[in-house]
N, C-alpha and C positions, 0 to 999 in steps of 0.2 A: 776324576777331577781335573787330571792334566789336560784332558781334552775339551773343558769348558772354556768360555772366553772369561779373561780375568776379572770382568764385572758382573760375571753372575752370581746372583745371591746363592747362599746355602739354604737348603730346605728347612723350613721350621720343624724343630724336634717335637714329637708329641708329650715328652716329659724331661724333666733335667732333674739331676740331683747335684747340688752344691755341698761342697765339702771344705773345710778349714785345712789349709796344708802348711807346714812349715818343719823344719829341720827339728823341732821338738815334739811334733804331734804323735800321740800315742793312739796307733791305728787298731789297738786291741781294745780301746776303751767300749765297753759293752753301750752305755748310753749316747756318748758321744759320736760313734762312727757305724758300729755293727747294726745296732737297731733301726736307725734311721735308714741305712743302704738296705737292710733285710726290707724294710716296709717297702722301700723305693722298688725293689726287685719285684716284692709280691704284688704290687699294685701293677707292674708293668707286665708279668706273666701271669696275673690272674689267679696265684695258686699260694698255697699256705707253704713257707718254706721251714717252719719249725722242726724240731726232732721230736718224735712222739715214742711213749712205751709200747711194747707189744699189744696192752690191753686196749690202749686208745687206737692204734692200727686196727685191731681186731672189731671195734666198734665201728670205725670208720668204714671197713669193708663191708660192715652190713646196713650202715644207714646213708651211705652216700656214693654217688655213681662215680666220683672222681677222688682219688687218694692222692694226700699230700705226696710229694715226692721222697721224703724220709721213709714213707711207709712202704712205697712202691720199691725202692731200691734195697730196703732192709727187711722189713718183715713179710713181705710177699715172697721173698728168695730165701728166707729163713735166715737172715743176717742180721737180726734183731740185737738191739741195745744189751749188753749183756749186764743182767741185774745182779744185786748183792743185798743182804739183809738190809745194810745202812744206807743203801741207794733206796730200796723200796721205803724204808722208814721215812727218808727225807721225802718222797714224793708224797707221801701220806698227809705229812705235816704241812707241806706245800699245797696240799688240795688238789694234786695232780692224779692221784689215785684213790680209791675207795679201801678202807680198810676191811678184809674179810676176815681177819683172825679173830 
């Protein structure tokens, strides 16, 4: 940038993500900051950035050519989400997993 003429215009960005910021901002707010940022990055990267259970990664592996990054980094390398009975029950209640019991 230093080598360009001072009146040289900046290139137009392909995408812009606007956020509200001040000293009271809660950067961990799921719907106000995390979800819009995740959707923006998913759109830029053309991939799904959510975390999945092992069953979902297994299904993705057999039905899709491209696995989400969480499945590539976790499930395929045998470092999946450590489950418990309570977590499984919550996932079934939320409709994320089928109840096979």
